[in-house]
C-alpha positions in Angstrom: 4.9 -18.5 -16.1 4.8 -16.1 -13.2 2.9 -17.9 -10.5 4.4 -16.2 -7.5 5.4 -12.6 -7.1 7.1 -10.9 -4.1 6.2 -7.3 -3.7 8.1 -5.5 -1.0 6.4 -2.3 0.1 7.0 0.4 2.6 3.7 1.3 4.3 5.0 4.8 5.1 5.8 5.6 1.4 3.2 5.3 -1.2 5.9 5.5 -3.9 7.0 2.0 -2.9 3.8 0.5 -4.3 1.8 3.0 -6.3 3.4 1.9 -9.6 4.8 -1.5 -8.6 1.4 -2.9 -7.4 -0.4 -2.5 -10.7 2.6 -3.9 -12.6 2.7 -7.0 -10.4 -1.1 -7.5 -10.8 -0.8 -7.2 -14.6 1.8 -9.9 -14.9 0.7 -12.3 -12.2 -0.8 -15.5 -13.7 -4.5 -16.1 -12.9 -4.6 -18.1 -9.7 -1.1 -17.0 -8.8 0.2 -15.8 -5.4 1.1 -12.2 -4.6 3.3 -12.0 -1.5 3.4 -8.5 0.1 6.4 -7.9 2.3 7.1 -5.2 4.8 10.4 -4.9 6.5 11.3 -3.4 9.9 14.8 -2.2 9.5 17.4 -3.3 12.1 18.9 -0.2 13.6 22.2 -2.1 13.6 23.6 -0.4 16.6 23.3 -1.5 20.2 23.8 2.1 21.4 20.9 3.4 19.3 18.8 0.4 20.2 19.2 1.1 23.9 17.2 4.3 23.4 14.3 2.5 21.9 11.4 1.4 24.1 11.4 -2.1 25.5 9.6 -4.5 23.1 10.1 -2.1 20.1 10.9 -4.8 17.6 7.9 -7.0 18.5 5.5 -4.1 18.5 6.8 -2.8 15.2 6.5 -6.2 13.6 2.9 -6.7 14.9 1.9 -3.2 13.8 3.4 -3.7 10.3 1.6 -7.1 9.9 -1.7 -5.5 10.8 -1.0 -2.6 8.4 -0.1 -5.0 5.5 -3.3 -7.0 6.1 -5.4 -3.9 6.0 -3.6 -2.8 2.9 -4.4 -6.1 1.2 -8.0 -5.9 2.2 -8.3 -2.3 0.9 -6.2 -2.4 -2.3 -6.6 -6.1 -3.3 -10.1 -7.3 -2.3 -10.5 -9.2 -5.6 -7.2 -11.0 -5.5 -7.5 -14.3 -3.5 -3.9 -15.3 -3.6 -2.5 -12.5 -1.5 -0.3 -13.3 1.5 1.4 -10.8 3.8 4.8 -11.2 5.4 6.9 -9.1 7.7 10.6 -9.3 8.1 13.2 -7.7 10.4 16.8 -6.8 9.4 18.7 -5.3 6.5 16.1 -4.5 3.9 17.7 -6.0 0.8 18.8 -9.1 2.6 15.3 -9.6 4.0 13.7 -9.2 0.6 16.1 -11.8 -0.9 15.6 -14.2 1.9 11.8 -13.9 1.7 11.9 -14.4 -2.1 13.6 -17.8 -1.5 11.3 -18.7 1.3 8.1 -18.2 -0.7 9.7 -19.6 -3.9 8.9 -16.3 -5.8 9.2 -16.5 -9.6 9.7 -12.7 -9.6 10.4 -9.8 -7.3 8.6 -6.6 -8.3 9.6 -3.5 -6.5 9.7 0.3 -6.9 13.0 1.9 -7.5 14.3 5.4 -7.2 17.5 7.2 -7.5 19.3 6.5 -4.2 20.5 9.2 -1.9 21.9 9.2 1.6 18.6 10.2 3.2 16.6 7.4 1.8 18.8 4.4 2.4 16.3 2.6 4.6 13.4 2.9 2.2 12.4 -0.1 0.2 12.6 1.7 -3.1 16.2 2.6 -2.5 17.2 -1.0 -2.1 16.3 -2.1 -5.7 19.8 -2.1 -7.0 21.1 -4.3 -4.2 18.2 -6.7 -4.6 18.7 -6.9 -8.4 22.4 -7.7 -8.0 22.0 -10.4 -5.4 18.6 -12.0 -5.8 18.5 -15.6 -7.0 15.4 -14.9 -9.0 14.4 -12.2 -11.6 13.7 -8.7 -10.4 11.5 -6.1 -12.1 12.3 -2.6 -10.9 9.5 -0.2 -11.6 10.1 3.6 -11.8 
């Protein structure tokens, strides 16, 4: 039984949720929990980070949390078991860690053909998540 689903989404790219969200809803057991996850990508380079405004990470996390909560209110008003989470770091690693933290039975996420310009997008991380996740992963195209 699928009682807990983790759905990573990228608030800047509708393609990360437009197909995955209906799929997650359709397989979630009544009364189950849907965990929405947004990830602020770690720039991974101190030199690049030095050009970002002071407090960038904190503000980005706060803004993303507010955007996820608004998304849940707008798109899922009838689903009481929705929880929003934000993470910071490498996208695939953050998704896998959150799945373990919330005890997700399944990770549902969009997938697309990877290319070099989209390596930070949630949907381009599907293959990495599927290979390393401790739980089942459903990639939606």
